[in-house]
N, CA, C and O atoms as a GROMACS GRO file, in nm:
protein
  280
    1MET      N    1   1.822  -3.627  -6.222
    1MET     CA    2   1.831  -3.690  -6.090
    1MET      C    3   1.701  -3.667  -6.015
    1MET      O    4   1.646  -3.557  -6.016
    2THR      N    5   1.651  -3.771  -5.952
    2THR     CA    6   1.527  -3.760  -5.877
    2THR      C    7   1.557  -3.727  -5.732
    2THR      O    8   1.672  -3.738  -5.688
    3ASN      N    9   1.457  -3.687  -5.659
    3ASN     CA   10   1.474  -3.659  -5.517
    3ASN      C   11   1.512  -3.783  -5.438
    3ASN      O   12   1.571  -3.773  -5.331
    4ASP      N   13   1.478  -3.901  -5.491
    4ASP     CA   14   1.511  -4.026  -5.423
    4ASP      C   15   1.661  -4.045  -5.411
    4ASP      O   16   1.707  -4.114  -5.320
    5ALA      N   17   1.739  -3.986  -5.502
    5ALA     CA   18   1.884  -4.004  -5.503
    5ALA      C   19   1.954  -3.910  -5.406
    5ALA      O   20   2.074  -3.923  -5.382
    6VAL      N   21   1.881  -3.816  -5.349
    6VAL     CA   22   1.940  -3.718  -5.257
    6VAL      C   23   1.937  -3.774  -5.115
    6VAL      O   24   1.832  -3.813  -5.065
    7ALA      N   25   2.056  -3.777  -5.052
    7ALA     CA   26   2.064  -3.826  -4.914
    7ALA      C   27   1.994  -3.728  -4.821
    7ALA      O   28   1.998  -3.607  -4.841
    8LYS      N   29   1.930  -3.784  -4.719
    8LYS     CA   30   1.859  -3.702  -4.621
    8LYS      C   31   1.915  -3.730  -4.482
    8LYS      O   32   1.983  -3.830  -4.461
    9GLY      N   33   1.886  -3.641  -4.389
    9GLY     CA   34   1.930  -3.660  -4.252
    9GLY      C   35   2.082  -3.657  -4.240
    9GLY      O   36   2.149  -3.589  -4.318
   10PRO      N   37   2.135  -3.730  -4.143
   10PRO     CA   38   2.280  -3.728  -4.120
   10PRO      C   39   2.361  -3.765  -4.244
   10PRO      O   40   2.470  -3.711  -4.265
   11ALA      N   41   2.310  -3.856  -4.326
   11ALA     CA   42   2.385  -3.900  -4.444
   11ALA      C   43   2.407  -3.787  -4.544
   11ALA      O   44   2.497  -3.795  -4.628
   12SER      N   45   2.327  -3.681  -4.537
   12SER     CA   46   2.344  -3.570  -4.630
   12SER      C   47   2.478  -3.500  -4.607
   12SER      O   48   2.526  -3.430  -4.696
   13TYR      N   49   2.539  -3.518  -4.490
   13TYR     CA   50   2.669  -3.458  -4.461
   13TYR      C   51   2.785  -3.542  -4.514
   13TYR      O   52   2.897  -3.491  -4.525
   14PHE      N   53   2.761  -3.667  -4.549
   14PHE     CA   54   2.871  -3.758  -4.579
   14PHE      C   55   2.962  -3.713  -4.693
   14PHE      O   56   3.084  -3.723  -4.678
   15PRO      N   57   2.910  -3.665  -4.806
   15PRO     CA   58   3.003  -3.621  -4.912
   15PRO      C   59   3.097  -3.510  -4.866
   15PRO      O   60   3.216  -3.512  -4.899
   16SER      N   61   3.046  -3.413  -4.791
   16SER     CA   62   3.133  -3.304  -4.747
   16SER      C   63   3.230  -3.350  -4.639
   16SER      O   64   3.341  -3.298  -4.630
   17ILE      N   65   3.191  -3.447  -4.556
   17ILE     CA   66   3.282  -3.501  -4.455
   17ILE      C   67   3.399  -3.570  -4.524
   17ILE      O   68   3.515  -3.548  -4.488
   18GLU      N   69   3.369  -3.654  -4.623
   18GLU     CA   70   3.476  -3.724  -4.694
   18GLU      C   71   3.569  -3.626  -4.765
   18GLU      O   72   3.691  -3.644  -4.764
   19LYS      N   73   3.512  -3.524  -4.826
   19LYS     CA   74   3.593  -3.426  -4.899
   19LYS      C   75   3.679  -3.345  -4.804
   19LYS      O   76   3.798  -3.323  -4.830
   20LYS      N   77   3.622  -3.299  -4.694
   20LYS     CA   78   3.694  -3.210  -4.602
   20LYS      C   79   3.802  -3.282  -4.522
   20LYS      O   80   3.910  -3.228  -4.502
   21TYR      N   81   3.774  -3.405  -4.477
   21TYR     CA   82   3.866  -3.473  -4.386
   21TYR      C   83   3.945  -3.586  -4.451
   21TYR      O   84   4.034  -3.642  -4.389
   22GLY      N   85   3.913  -3.621  -4.577
   22GLY     CA   86   3.993  -3.715  -4.652
   22GLY      C   87   3.984  -3.861  -4.610
   22GLY      O   88   4.072  -3.941  -4.645
   23ARG      N   89   3.881  -3.897  -4.537
   23ARG     CA   90   3.861  -4.037  -4.498
   23ARG      C   91   3.722  -4.080  -4.542
   23ARG      O   92   3.627  -4.002  -4.537
   24PRO      N   93   3.710  -4.206  -4.584
   24PRO     CA   94   3.576  -4.255  -4.620
   24PRO      C   95   3.487  -4.268  -4.496
   24PRO      O   96   3.537  -4.286  -4.384
   25ILE      N   97   3.358  -4.260  -4.515
   25ILE     CA   98   3.262  -4.269  -4.404
   25ILE      C   99   3.278  -4.400  -4.329
   25ILE      O  100   3.269  -4.402  -4.206
   26ALA      N  101   3.302  -4.508  -4.400
   26ALA     CA  102   3.319  -4.639  -4.334
   26ALA      C  103   3.432  -4.635  -4.232
   26ALA      O  104   3.423  -4.697  -4.126
   27GLU      N  105   3.538  -4.562  -4.263
   27GLU     CA  106   3.651  -4.551  -4.170
   27GLU      C  107   3.612  -4.473  -4.045
   27GLU      O  108   3.649  -4.510  -3.934
   28TRP      N  109   3.538  -4.364  -4.062
   28TRP     CA  110   3.490  -4.287  -3.947
   28TRP      C  111   3.400  -4.373  -3.859
   28TRP      O  112   3.411  -4.371  -3.736
   29LYS      N  113   3.311  -4.450  -3.923
   29LYS     CA  114   3.220  -4.535  -3.846
   29LYS      C  115   3.297  -4.643  -3.771
   29LYS      O  116   3.263  -4.676  -3.657
   30ASP      N  117   3.400  -4.698  -3.833
   30ASP     CA  118   3.484  -4.797  -3.764
   30ASP      C  119   3.551  -4.736  -3.641
   30ASP      O  120   3.558  -4.800  -3.536
   31LEU      N  121   3.599  -4.612  -3.654
   31LEU     CA  122   3.659  -4.543  -3.539
   31LEU      C  123   3.559  -4.525  -3.426
   31LEU      O  124   3.590  -4.546  -3.309
   32ILE      N  125   3.438  -4.485  -3.462
   32ILE     CA  126   3.333  -4.464  -3.362
   32ILE      C  127   3.300  -4.595  -3.292
   32ILE      O  128   3.289  -4.600  -3.170
   33ARG      N  129   3.284  -4.702  -3.369
   33ARG     CA  130   3.251  -4.832  -3.311
   33ARG      C  131   3.364  -4.885  -3.223
   33ARG      O  132   3.337  -4.954  -3.124
   34ALA      N  133   3.489  -4.855  -3.258
   34ALA     CA  134   3.605  -4.904  -3.182
   34ALA      C  135   3.630  -4.823  -3.055
   34ALA      O  136   3.704  -4.867  -2.967
   35SER      N  137   3.570  -4.706  -3.046
   35SER     CA  138   3.591  -4.621  -2.929
   35SER      C  139   3.528  -4.683  -2.805
   35SER      O  140   3.422  -4.745  -2.813
   36PRO      N  141   3.594  -4.668  -2.690
   36PRO     CA  142   3.533  -4.717  -2.566
   36PRO      C  143   3.415  -4.631  -2.522
   36PRO      O  144   3.338  -4.671  -2.434
   37LEU      N  145   3.399  -4.515  -2.582
   37LEU     CA  146   3.287  -4.427  -2.548
   37LEU      C  147   3.159  -4.481  -2.609
   37LEU      O  148   3.161  -4.544  -2.714
   38THR      N  149   3.048  -4.456  -2.541
   38THR     CA  150   2.919  -4.507  -2.591
   38THR      C  151   2.811  -4.400  -2.601
   38THR      O  152   2.715  -4.417  -2.675
   39ARG      N  153   2.826  -4.292  -2.528
   39ARG     CA  154   2.721  -4.189  -2.527
   39ARG      C  155   2.740  -4.093  -2.644
   39ARG      O  156   2.853  -4.058  -2.681
   40HIS      N  157   2.629  -4.051  -2.700
   40HIS     CA  158   2.630  -3.968  -2.820
   40HIS      C  159   2.722  -3.846  -2.806
   40HIS      O  160   2.813  -3.827  -2.886
   41MET      N  161   2.698  -3.764  -2.705
   41MET     CA  162   2.774  -3.640  -2.693
   41MET      C  163   2.920  -3.664  -2.655
   41MET      O  164   3.006  -3.582  -2.689
   42GLU      N  165   2.950  -3.774  -2.586
   42GLU     CA  166   3.089  -3.809  -2.559
   42GLU      C  167   3.162  -3.839  -2.690
   42GLU      O  168   3.275  -3.795  -2.711
   43LEU      N  169   3.096  -3.913  -2.776
   43LEU     CA  170   3.156  -3.946  -2.906
   43LEU      C  171   3.173  -3.822  -2.993
   43LEU      O  172   3.274  -3.807  -3.061
   44VAL      N  173   3.075  -3.734  -2.991
   44VAL     CA  174   3.084  -3.609  -3.068
   44VAL      C  175   3.204  -3.527  -3.018
   44VAL      O  176   3.284  -3.478  -3.098
   45ALA      N  177   3.215  -3.512  -2.886
   45ALA     CA  178   3.326  -3.434  -2.829
   45ALA      C  179   3.460  -3.497  -2.864
   45ALA      O  180   3.556  -3.426  -2.893
   46TRP      N  181   3.467  -3.630  -2.862
   46TRP     CA  182   3.590  -3.701  -2.895
   46TRP      C  183   3.630  -3.679  -3.041
   46TRP      O  184   3.747  -3.653  -3.070
   47LEU      N  185   3.534  -3.688  -3.132
   47LEU     CA  186   3.565  -3.664  -3.273
   47LEU      C  187   3.613  -3.521  -3.295
   47LEU      O  188   3.703  -3.497  -3.376
   48LYS      N  189   3.554  -3.428  -3.224
   48LYS     CA  190   3.594  -3.288  -3.237
   48LYS      C  191   3.734  -3.264  -3.181
   48LYS      O  192   3.816  -3.199  -3.245
   49SER      N  193   3.761  -3.316  -3.062
   49SER     CA  194   3.889  -3.288  -2.997
   49SER      C  195   4.004  -3.372  -3.053
   49SER      O  196   4.115  -3.321  -3.070
   50GLU      N  197   3.979  -3.497  -3.081
   50GLU     CA  198   4.087  -3.587  -3.125
   50GLU      C  199   4.107  -3.590  -3.276
   50GLU      O  200   4.217  -3.619  -3.324
   51HIS      N  201   4.002  -3.560  -3.351
   51HIS     CA  202   4.010  -3.573  -3.496
   51HIS      C  203   3.980  -3.444  -3.571
   51HIS      O  204   3.986  -3.441  -3.694
   52GLY      N  205   3.949  -3.337  -3.498
   52GLY     CA  206   3.932  -3.206  -3.560
   52GLY      C  207   3.806  -3.186  -3.641
   52GLY      O  208   3.800  -3.095  -3.724
   53LEU      N  209   3.705  -3.269  -3.618
   53LEU     CA  210   3.580  -3.252  -3.692
   53LEU      C  211   3.500  -3.136  -3.635
   53LEU      O  212   3.510  -3.104  -3.517
   54GLY      N  213   3.421  -3.074  -3.721
   54GLY     CA  214   3.327  -2.973  -3.675
   54GLY      C  215   3.211  -3.041  -3.605
   54GLY      O  216   3.190  -3.161  -3.621
   55HIS      N  217   3.136  -2.964  -3.528
   55HIS     CA  218   3.026  -3.021  -3.449
   55HIS      C  219   2.921  -3.090  -3.537
   55HIS      O  220   2.880  -3.203  -3.508
   56GLY      N  221   2.878  -3.024  -3.643
   56GLY     CA  222   2.774  -3.081  -3.729
   56GLY      C  223   2.817  -3.212  -3.794
   56GLY      O  224   2.740  -3.307  -3.802
   57HIS      N  225   2.941  -3.216  -3.840
   57HIS     CA  226   2.993  -3.337  -3.903
   57HIS      C  227   3.006  -3.450  -3.801
   57HIS      O  228   2.967  -3.563  -3.828
   58ALA      N  229   3.060  -3.419  -3.685
   58ALA     CA  230   3.074  -3.521  -3.580
   58ALA      C  231   2.938  -3.573  -3.537
   58ALA      O  232   2.918  -3.694  -3.522
   59ASN      N  233   2.844  -3.483  -3.517
   59ASN     CA  234   2.710  -3.520  -3.476
   59ASN      C  235   2.643  -3.610  -3.579
   59ASN      O  236   2.578  -3.709  -3.542
   60ALA      N  237   2.657  -3.579  -3.706
   60ALA     CA  238   2.596  -3.659  -3.813
   60ALA      C  239   2.655  -3.800  -3.815
   60ALA      O  240   2.582  -3.898  -3.827
   61LEU      N  241   2.787  -3.810  -3.803
   61LEU     CA  242   2.852  -3.942  -3.803
   61LEU      C  243   2.808  -4.026  -3.684
   61LEU      O  244   2.777  -4.144  -3.700
   62VAL      N  245   2.805  -3.966  -3.566
   62VAL     CA  246   2.767  -4.040  -3.446
   62VAL      C  247   2.620  -4.082  -3.454
   62VAL      O  248   2.588  -4.197  -3.425
   63ALA      N  249   2.533  -3.992  -3.493
   63ALA     CA  250   2.390  -4.023  -3.502
   63ALA      C  251   2.365  -4.139  -3.598
   63ALA      O  252   2.290  -4.232  -3.566
   64HIS      N  253   2.428  -4.134  -3.714
   64HIS     CA  254   2.407  -4.236  -3.816
   64HIS      C  255   2.465  -4.370  -3.769
   64HIS      O  256   2.404  -4.475  -3.790
   65THR      N  257   2.581  -4.368  -3.707
   65THR     CA  258   2.647  -4.491  -3.660
   65THR      C  259   2.568  -4.555  -3.546
   65THR      O  260   2.546  -4.676  -3.547
   66LEU      N  261   2.527  -4.476  -3.449
   66LEU     CA  262   2.452  -4.530  -3.336
   66LEU      C  263   2.314  -4.583  -3.379
   66LEU      O  264   2.265  -4.680  -3.322
   67ALA      N  265   2.253  -4.520  -3.478
   67ALA     CA  266   2.122  -4.565  -3.525
   67ALA      C  267   2.134  -4.704  -3.589
   67ALA      O  268   2.038  -4.781  -3.586
   68GLU      N  269   2.248  -4.737  -3.645
   68GLU     CA  270   2.268  -4.867  -3.707
   68GLU      C  271   2.275  -4.980  -3.604
   68GLU      O  272   2.241  -5.094  -3.633
   69THR      N  273   2.318  -4.946  -3.483
   69THR     CA  274   2.340  -5.049  -3.381
   69THR      C  275   2.218  -5.071  -3.293
   69THR      O  276   2.220  -5.158  -3.206
   70LEU      N  277   2.113  -4.995  -3.314
   70LEU     CA  278   1.992  -5.011  -3.231
   70LEU      C  279   1.907  -5.125  -3.280
   70LEU      O  280   1.802  -5.152  -3.223
   0.00000   0.00000   0.00000
């Protein structure tokens, strides 16, 4: 395996997020996009309080999702 195949940045958390919480990344991103919240830290807090994600996992999902919409 080459270094090119290794995910970097927020995406590097995705395999452990899927394994720990049992939902595919696409589903988490859909939840984030469907939320009425728009600010990064509001979304992170919401994922933590409503869905039980850890801070690092929530932060990675929000960062990656919001970067797609810019």
